[in-house]
Each structure stands twice: as C-alpha cells, then as structure tokens.
C-alpha positions as CSV (number, residue, x, y, z in Angstrom):
1,M,-36.4,56.3,31.9
2,K,-36.8,54.2,34.9
3,V,-40.2,52.8,33.6
4,N,-38.7,51.5,30.5
5,R,-35.7,50.0,32.2
6,L,-38.0,48.1,34.5
7,R,-40.1,46.9,31.6
8,R,-37.1,45.8,29.7
9,T,-35.6,43.8,32.5
10,P,-38.3,41.0,32.7
11,L,-38.0,40.8,28.9
12,I,-34.3,40.5,29.1
13,R,-34.4,37.8,31.9
14,E,-37.1,35.9,29.8
15,A,-35.0,36.0,26.6
16,A,-31.9,34.8,28.7
17,M,-33.9,32.0,30.1
18,L,-35.2,31.1,26.7
19,T,-31.7,31.1,25.2
20,F,-30.4,29.1,28.1
21,T,-33.2,26.5,27.8
22,L,-32.6,26.2,23.9
23,A,-29.0,25.7,24.5
24,L,-29.7,22.9,26.9
25,L,-32.1,21.3,24.4
26,L,-29.4,21.5,21.7
27,L,-26.8,20.0,23.8
28,A,-29.1,17.2,24.9
29,G,-29.9,16.6,21.2
30,L,-26.5,16.3,20.1
31,Q,-25.7,13.9,23.1
32,G,-28.6,11.9,21.8
33,C,-27.1,11.7,18.3
34,A,-23.8,10.5,19.7
35,R,-25.4,7.7,21.6
36,R,-27.5,6.7,18.7
37,E,-24.4,5.8,16.8
38,A,-23.3,3.3,19.3
39,S,-26.8,1.8,19.9
40,Y,-27.0,-0.3,16.8
41,A,-28.8,-3.7,17.1
42,R,-26.3,-6.4,16.7
43,L,-26.9,-9.2,14.3
44,R,-24.7,-12.1,13.2
45,I,-25.8,-13.8,10.0
46,G,-24.4,-17.1,8.8
47,V,-23.6,-17.0,5.1
48,S,-21.9,-19.2,2.5
49,P,-20.0,-17.8,-0.5
50,E,-22.6,-18.2,-3.2
51,P,-24.0,-16.0,-5.8
52,S,-27.4,-16.2,-4.1
53,M,-26.1,-14.3,-1.2
54,A,-25.0,-11.3,-3.2
55,L,-27.7,-9.2,-1.8
56,L,-26.3,-9.6,1.6
57,F,-23.0,-8.8,0.5
58,I,-24.0,-5.6,-1.3
59,A,-26.2,-4.4,1.6
60,E,-23.3,-4.9,3.9
61,E,-20.7,-3.3,1.6
62,R,-23.1,-0.2,0.9
63,G,-23.9,0.4,4.5
64,F,-27.6,-0.4,4.2
65,F,-27.7,-2.3,7.4
66,R,-26.2,0.6,9.3
67,E,-28.5,3.1,7.8
68,N,-31.2,1.0,9.3
69,G,-29.8,0.7,12.8
70,L,-28.2,-2.7,12.5
71,A,-24.6,-3.7,13.1
72,V,-24.5,-6.8,10.9
73,E,-21.5,-9.3,11.1
74,L,-21.5,-11.8,8.2
75,K,-19.9,-15.0,9.3
76,F,-18.8,-17.2,6.6
77,Y,-19.4,-20.9,6.4
78,P,-18.4,-23.4,3.6
79,S,-21.9,-24.4,2.8
80,G,-25.6,-23.3,3.6
81,K,-26.0,-26.4,5.6
82,R,-23.2,-25.3,8.0
83,T,-24.7,-21.9,8.4
84,L,-27.8,-23.7,9.8
85,E,-25.5,-25.9,12.1
86,G,-23.9,-22.4,13.2
87,L,-27.4,-21.2,14.0
88,F,-28.2,-24.2,16.2
89,K,-24.9,-23.9,18.0
90,G,-25.5,-20.3,18.8
91,E,-22.6,-18.7,16.7
92,V,-25.1,-16.6,14.6
93,E,-28.7,-15.3,15.0
94,M,-29.6,-15.9,11.3
95,A,-28.8,-18.4,8.7
96,T,-28.9,-18.7,5.0
97,P,-29.2,-22.3,4.2
98,A,-31.0,-23.9,1.1
99,D,-34.3,-25.7,1.3
100,T,-33.2,-29.1,1.9
101,P,-31.2,-28.6,5.1
102,V,-34.3,-26.7,6.6
103,V,-36.6,-29.5,5.8
104,F,-34.4,-32.1,7.3
105,A,-33.7,-30.0,10.3
106,G,-37.5,-29.5,10.6
107,F,-37.9,-33.3,11.1
108,E,-35.7,-33.2,14.2
109,R,-36.5,-29.9,15.9
110,N,-38.9,-27.0,15.8
111,D,-37.0,-24.2,17.6
112,F,-36.3,-22.2,14.4
113,R,-38.3,-20.1,12.1
114,I,-38.1,-19.2,8.4
115,A,-38.1,-15.5,7.9
116,A,-37.7,-15.1,4.3
117,T,-36.2,-16.5,1.0
118,A,-33.8,-14.7,-1.2
119,N,-33.5,-16.9,-4.2
120,I,-36.8,-17.6,-6.0
121,R,-35.3,-18.7,-9.3
122,S,-36.2,-22.3,-10.2
123,K,-36.2,-24.4,-13.4
124,Y,-39.3,-26.3,-12.2
125,R,-42.6,-24.7,-12.7
126,C,-45.9,-25.6,-11.1
127,P,-48.7,-25.9,-13.7
128,A,-51.7,-23.9,-12.5
C-alpha cells in the first residue's frame, strides 16, 4: 500500500500544479479581456449633416467602430468645408469635406491626405 501511495503523491502534486497554472492563465486571460474594452483607439471625425454621411452615422449607431477597436466621436459641423477647417485646427483627426474645399486647401498646404471617398454618385460621366 505504501508503494501505491508514493506513486500517487507525485501525480497528485502534478495535477494540483497543473490546475493552479490553468487557473492563473484563466485569470490572466480574463484580466486581458477587461483591459481590451478600455483600450479602444480614439478617433474624432468631423461630419456635416448630409445624406452622403449616412454610412458613418449607421456605423456609429450599430457599433461597427467599437467592434473593430475604435472609439469614434462624430463631431458635427455645419458644412463639409468647416469639417476641413476643424481638421486643420486639430479639433478632429479626420474630416468629411466635399471635393472643392480639398482642392483649394491643396493649393495652400500639403500637410493632409485623402484617405477615401464615400460619395461616388455623379451626374457627369467621362466618355471612355
């Protein structure tokens, strides 16, 4: 009987150590989940209340930004041109102006970039 007890003791110790290690890993993983919620990348976007901005409004309302790790704040301006001015003043990190204000701003400065366009509908067509 002593032989069996001696053989079981190392197994019990190993099982206890394994259980303890798994419990620590589980707790560490849960702590990581709690931190992940608070570590969203913050992004302020200047928008004007226009139908072409509907995709941003829908994405914000449905939580698509949060699902992808972004804490987006939509800052409203009366026009697209004003969103660009807000970008240059540092009030927002992204702006949603129309083409014309971007072109004119490009004549005066070169410290901004065009990331994308959201409104591609136009009544003008280029014959090709």
